[in-house]
ROKOLTOR-473360 format. One record per atom (N, C-alpha, C, CB): residue in one letter; x, y, z. Coordinates in steps of 0.05 Angstrom, whole numbers, padded with zeros to 5 digits, always signed. Glycine has a CB too. Layout:
BEGIN
AXYZ
...
//
This chain:
BEGIN
M+03912+01591+03444
M+03908+01583+03478
M+03886+01606+03486
M+03943+01587+03501
S+03890+01631+03476
S+03880+01648+03493
S+03839+01650+03480
S+03904+01680+03488
D+03844+01645+03457
D+03815+01631+03442
D+03802+01619+03462
D+03818+01607+03416
D+03815+01590+03465
D+03803+01578+03485
D+03782+01577+03506
D+03814+01576+03491
S+03812+01607+03528
S+03793+01608+03535
S+03779+01624+03547
S+03794+01596+03542
T+03774+01645+03524
T+03757+01670+03526
T+03727+01662+03508
T+03776+01701+03512
L+03724+01627+03496
L+03696+01610+03499
L+03701+01607+03521
L+03689+01584+03484
N+03720+01599+03552
N+03706+01581+03560
N+03701+01595+03586
N+03717+01553+03558
E+03701+01627+03585
E+03699+01656+03604
E+03665+01656+03590
E+03728+01691+03594
A+03669+01659+03558
A+03645+01666+03538
A+03618+01643+03553
A+03657+01655+03497
A+03626+01610+03557
A+03609+01595+03579
A+03603+01597+03583
A+03605+01587+03594
D+03612+01599+03614
D+03613+01603+03647
D+03586+01628+03646
D+03651+01617+03661
D+03603+01651+03628
D+03590+01675+03640
D+03548+01663+03625
D+03612+01714+03621
A+03550+01650+03600
A+03531+01648+03600
A+03512+01626+03609
A+03530+01653+03585
A+03509+01615+03623
A+03508+01591+03646
A+03503+01602+03665
A+03531+01574+03652
A+03519+01624+03668
A+03506+01632+03694
A+03471+01657+03681
A+03538+01655+03717
G+03489+01668+03667
G+03462+01684+03655
G+03428+01666+03668
G+03466+01681+03612
A+03442+01649+03657
A+03411+01619+03648
A+03411+01618+03669
A+03413+01583+03632
D+03437+01604+03690
D+03415+01602+03721
D+03398+01627+03730
D+03435+01596+03750
T+03408+01643+03728
T+03393+01675+03733
T+03358+01676+03727
T+03410+01700+03706
D+03367+01671+03699
D+03345+01666+03668
D+03330+01643+03681
D+03363+01654+03631
G+03330+01622+03697
G+03316+01602+03704
G+03301+01604+03720
G+03326+01585+03708
A+03321+01611+03739
A+03306+01630+03774
A+03281+01655+03773
A+03337+01652+03792
A+03288+01664+03747
A+03264+01693+03745
A+03244+01668+03722
A+03283+01737+03723
E+03241+01652+03713
E+03225+01639+03699
E+03210+01627+03715
E+03234+01624+03682
N+03222+01611+03738
N+03204+01594+03775
N+03194+01604+03773
N+03209+01589+03807
G+03199+01636+03775
G+03190+01649+03798
G+03157+01667+03786
G+03218+01672+03810
A+03172+01677+03747
A+03138+01684+03734
A+03117+01652+03724
A+03143+01707+03697
D+03124+01632+03731
D+03110+01609+03721
D+03089+01609+03756
D+03136+01576+03710
E+03104+01609+03779
E+03095+01614+03809
E+03070+01621+03803
E+03109+01637+03827
T+03073+01649+03790
T+03057+01669+03799
T+03031+01660+03770
T+03077+01707+03800
V+03032+01652+03746
V+03021+01643+03733
V+02997+01624+03745
V+03037+01636+03719
I+03017+01604+03768
I+03000+01587+03777
I+02990+01594+03801
I+03009+01565+03777
D+02994+01607+03808
D+02976+01622+03834
D+02948+01629+03827
D+02989+01652+03845
E+02960+01660+03810
E+02934+01682+03794
E+02912+01660+03780
E+02951+01706+03763
A+02926+01635+03761
A+02896+01613+03761
A+02889+01598+03783
A+02897+01590+03740
E+02899+01595+03797
E+02892+01584+03818
E+02868+01588+03842
E+02910+01585+03827
Q+02879+01617+03834
Q+02866+01644+03849
Q+02838+01650+03832
Q+02890+01676+03846
A+02843+01640+03808
A+02811+01661+03784
A+02798+01628+03788
A+02820+01679+03728
I+02818+01599+03786
I+02787+01581+03803
I+02783+01579+03821
I+02779+01557+03803
E+02784+01592+03842
E+02770+01594+03863
E+02753+01610+03871
E+02782+01594+03875
D+02767+01639+03851
D+02730+01658+03846
D+02709+01645+03826
D+02734+01694+03829
V+02728+01625+03815
V+02685+01621+03793
V+02677+01588+03818
V+02689+01600+03727
R+02698+01573+03837
R+02680+01563+03846
R+02657+01571+03870
R+02692+01547+03849
M+02669+01599+03876
M+02654+01623+03890
M+02629+01624+03884
M+02664+01648+03885
R+02632+01637+03848
R+02615+01642+03841
R+02597+01631+03845
R+02617+01647+03827
L+02602+01596+03820
L+02586+01589+03821
L+02575+01566+03839
L+02585+01590+03803
A+02585+01557+03880
A+02557+01561+03886
A+02538+01593+03900
A+02556+01539+03904
E+02540+01601+03881
E+02523+01631+03885
E+02502+01615+03866
E+02539+01669+03870
V+02498+01595+03855
V+02488+01597+03830
V+02471+01584+03850
V+02501+01586+03801
P+02436+01570+03826
P+02427+01552+03851
P+02431+01522+03818
P+02380+01564+03873
A+02427+01508+03841
A+02429+01487+03830
A+02419+01475+03804
A+02425+01478+03844
E+02393+01476+03800
E+02368+01469+03784
E+02375+01494+03762
E+02333+01472+03804
V+02388+01510+03761
V+02397+01528+03740
V+02423+01519+03725
V+02402+01556+03752
V+02434+01509+03744
V+02464+01491+03730
V+02458+01463+03723
V+02492+01487+03755
V+02455+01457+03726
V+02430+01431+03720
V+02421+01431+03692
V+02400+01436+03740
T+02411+01460+03693
T+02393+01463+03661
T+02412+01468+03652
T+02370+01484+03653
N+02436+01483+03654
N+02450+01491+03625
N+02459+01469+03625
N+02471+01516+03619
H+02472+01448+03637
H+02487+01424+03631
H+02458+01406+03609
H+02499+01405+03669
V+02443+01412+03616
V+02410+01383+03606
V+02423+01410+03568
V+02344+01394+03635
M+02414+01442+03570
M+02428+01444+03534
M+02439+01451+03543
M+02422+01456+03507
G+02464+01439+03539
G+02483+01431+03526
G+02488+01405+03521
G+02501+01439+03536
L+02470+01383+03535
L+02465+01356+03517
L+02450+01362+03483
L+02441+01334+03537
Y+02437+01381+03494
Y+02411+01382+03465
Y+02426+01398+03448
Y+02375+01398+03471
E+02445+01414+03449
E+02460+01427+03434
E+02486+01411+03427
E+02465+01452+03447
L+02493+01380+03434
L+02505+01365+03434
L+02498+01349+03414
L+02507+01358+03455
A+02468+01341+03423
A+02461+01322+03406
A+02449+01336+03379
A+02442+01303+03421
A+02443+01363+03384
A+02431+01382+03351
A+02461+01377+03341
A+02419+01429+03352
I+02487+01383+03347
I+02506+01375+03323
I+02518+01359+03316
I+02519+01384+03320
H+02513+01326+03328
H+02512+01301+03326
H+02490+01300+03307
H+02510+01287+03351
L+02466+01303+03315
L+02441+01299+03286
L+02451+01320+03255
L+02399+01316+03300
S+02455+01345+03256
S+02476+01364+03236
S+02496+01363+03218
S+02486+01376+03246
A+02510+01334+03235
A+02534+01326+03209
A+02532+01311+03189
A+02556+01315+03217
K+02540+01318+03173
K+02540+01306+03142
K+02558+01270+03144
K+02563+01335+03117
P+02554+01263+03143
P+02532+01239+03160
P+02533+01254+03184
P+02543+01202+03164
P+02507+01242+03202
P+02486+01256+03226
P+02507+01222+03243
P+02433+01257+03219
N+02513+01232+03264
N+02529+01204+03282
N+02504+01209+03300
N+02568+01207+03299
L+02494+01186+03293
L+02462+01174+03311
L+02482+01170+03339
L+02440+01134+03294
S+02504+01149+03343
S+02500+01129+03361
S+02501+01157+03381
S+02524+01100+03363
A+02515+01184+03371
A+02536+01207+03387
A+02500+01221+03392
A+02570+01232+03362
A+02498+01226+03382
A+02467+01240+03390
A+02455+01226+03404
A+02446+01245+03370
S+02449+01205+03396
S+02428+01188+03419
S+02443+01172+03443
S+02410+01162+03401
L+02470+01182+03447
L+02475+01188+03488
L+02478+01211+03494
L+02502+01176+03505
A+02475+01228+03479
A+02475+01259+03492
A+02436+01262+03491
A+02498+01288+03466
I+02421+01254+03478
I+02400+01253+03478
I+02391+01238+03502
I+02394+01246+03456
D+02397+01211+03506
D+02383+01197+03536
D+02407+01205+03571
D+02384+01149+03528
A+02419+01217+03568
A+02440+01229+03580
A+02414+01245+03586
A+02469+01240+03565
G+02406+01272+03573
G+02395+01299+03567
G+02362+01283+03589
G+02393+01309+03522
G+02359+01254+03575
G+02330+01250+03586
G+02329+01237+03610
G+02312+01235+03569
I+02350+01237+03623
I+02359+01216+03639
I+02355+01238+03672
I+02398+01202+03628
L+02364+01268+03655
L+02368+01289+03684
L+02333+01298+03682
L+02399+01324+03680
V+02317+01309+03649
V+02293+01320+03646
V+02285+01296+03662
V+02281+01328+03615
D+02279+01272+03655
D+02251+01258+03668
D+02259+01243+03699
D+02239+01231+03644
G+02273+01243+03695
G+02290+01220+03721
G+02297+01252+03744
G+02335+01195+03703
L+02289+01286+03748
L+02292+01294+03767
L+02264+01313+03764
L+02319+01303+03771
G+02247+01312+03736
G+02230+01322+03741
G+02219+01360+03743
G+02231+01308+03760
D+02208+01358+03767
D+02204+01386+03766
D+02225+01398+03787
D+02172+01393+03772
R+02241+01384+03803
R+02265+01392+03809
R+02282+01408+03793
R+02277+01375+03813
L+02281+01409+03780
L+02292+01428+03748
L+02279+01454+03754
L+02278+01414+03711
G+02258+01462+03776
G+02246+01488+03768
G+02230+01502+03740
G+02266+01503+03773
P+02229+01525+03748
P+02218+01544+03733
P+02213+01537+03720
P+02224+01560+03726
D+02244+01521+03691
D+02248+01515+03660
D+02236+01490+03658
D+02279+01514+03647
T+02233+01470+03672
T+02212+01439+03676
T+02201+01440+03649
T+02181+01439+03702
A+02186+01464+03651
A+02171+01450+03623
A+02188+01449+03592
A+02141+01469+03617
T+02201+01480+03596
T+02227+01484+03573
T+02238+01453+03570
T+02257+01508+03587
M+02252+01449+03586
M+02267+01416+03592
M+02247+01396+03575
M+02268+01404+03633
R+02237+01409+03578
R+02215+01381+03566
R+02210+01375+03539
R+02186+01383+03573
D+02201+01401+03534
D+02189+01409+03506
D+02223+01413+03490
D+02165+01444+03507
A+02239+01416+03493
A+02264+01418+03485
A+02284+01380+03475
A+02277+01437+03516
L+02271+01365+03508
L+02273+01343+03495
L+02255+01325+03474
L+02277+01331+03512
S+02232+01336+03482
S+02209+01312+03460
S+02218+01325+03431
S+02162+01317+03465
N+02229+01347+03424
N+02225+01357+03399
N+02255+01348+03398
N+02214+01388+03392
I+02282+01336+03405
I+02298+01340+03391
I+02305+01308+03386
I+02317+01360+03403
R+02282+01288+03412
R+02289+01269+03395
R+02265+01254+03383
R+02306+01251+03408
M+02243+01276+03375
M+02224+01274+03349
M+02246+01278+03315
M+02197+01306+03353
A+02262+01302+03328
A+02283+01307+03303
A+02297+01283+03298
A+02305+01330+03309
F+02315+01276+03317
F+02330+01240+03316
F+02312+01226+03308
F+02340+01223+03344
V+02287+01217+03314
V+02274+01196+03288
V+02262+01202+03271
V+02259+01178+03292
S+02269+01231+03257
S+02265+01242+03236
S+02281+01236+03217
S+02264+01264+03240
I+02308+01244+03219
I+02340+01236+03212
I+02346+01210+03215
I+02361+01249+03229
K+02336+01191+03227
K+02332+01176+03233
K+02330+01153+03200
K+02313+01184+03254
S+02303+01161+03203
S+02285+01148+03180
S+02297+01171+03168
S+02247+01142+03181
A+02301+01184+03155
A+02320+01191+03130
A+02336+01178+03126
A+02332+01211+03127
A+02344+01178+03142
A+02383+01159+03128
A+02383+01126+03136
A+02422+01175+03153
N+02353+01123+03141
N+02347+01096+03128
N+02336+01098+03116
N+02339+01077+03136
G+02316+01108+03106
G+02305+01124+03072
G+02281+01110+03076
G+02324+01115+03036
T+02271+01113+03085
T+02241+01109+03111
T+02231+01139+03117
T+02252+01092+03150
P+02232+01153+03105
P+02217+01176+03116
P+02191+01174+03134
P+02209+01191+03095
G+02182+01184+03157
G+02162+01190+03160
G+02146+01157+03180
G+02153+01200+03130
E+02182+01145+03183
E+02172+01124+03192
E+02187+01117+03223
E+02175+01103+03169
A+02170+01116+03241
A+02187+01112+03256
A+02218+01089+03259
A+02170+01109+03271
P+02241+01085+03266
P+02249+01064+03267
P+02250+01048+03282
P+02261+01064+03263
D+02253+01015+03265
D+02245+01003+03301
D+02271+01002+03307
D+02227+00969+03308
G+02255+01011+03336
G+02276+01014+03350
G+02290+00995+03376
G+02269+01037+03357
G+02316+01000+03383
G+02339+00987+03396
G+02346+00983+03428
G+02358+01001+03386
G+02349+00982+03453
G+02355+00999+03475
G+02361+01019+03477
G+02366+00995+03486
D+02375+01034+03466
D+02396+01055+03464
D+02378+01079+03447
D+02425+01042+03446
D+02362+01073+03442
D+02350+01094+03414
D+02321+01115+03430
D+02334+01065+03379
P+02337+01136+03437
P+02320+01162+03434
P+02297+01154+03419
P+02336+01187+03420
A+02284+01141+03395
A+02266+01149+03386
A+02246+01128+03405
A+02267+01151+03354
V+02248+01108+03431
V+02233+01094+03439
V+02230+01107+03466
V+02240+01067+03434
A+02255+01114+03470
A+02244+01137+03494
A+02226+01166+03490
A+02270+01149+03507
D+02224+01176+03465
D+02211+01178+03458
D+02179+01183+03460
D+02219+01169+03452
D+02176+01156+03449
D+02140+01138+03467
D+02143+01137+03485
D+02126+01107+03464
D+02158+01149+03506
D+02149+01129+03525
D+02149+01166+03545
D+02176+01091+03536
A+02174+01183+03534
A+02158+01208+03546
A+02138+01217+03543
A+02164+01226+03545
L+02128+01222+03525
L+02102+01237+03515
L+02085+01225+03516
L+02100+01245+03492
G+02073+01193+03525
G+02050+01175+03537
G+02050+01197+03564
G+02059+01134+03543
A+02075+01194+03577
A+02079+01210+03608
A+02067+01228+03611
A+02103+01221+03617
Q+02080+01248+03599
Q+02059+01279+03586
Q+02039+01293+03591
Q+02047+01278+03566
//
């Protein structure tokens, strides 16, 4: 029976140690959370110092890259590319000169990705060099409108 009591004491000691470890882990978790919250606040403060047109332009370029990724996939994901191109177009066409000194670059990038879409969609349809019949969400249709407006 002394073996049972020794086992019970060892279990009690282990449980007491686990409680202490748990408290230490909670303190470490709180420190990590506090550091993460401070890092987020630091990023927010730095972001507030950046002109809004720079941040929006970065988002437009992110949408451009997203479209390019979907267009270069094997096979191309035309639906996803179309969504990214249309979203970029809404920003570029909708905001116009409010994008600041990079407005012309954003318009050129949008025009280029729209032309790439038309080319890739035409190749996928087996009609190289011909624009596809446009649907409501086809950047090729928006491309014609945007090129005529420039």
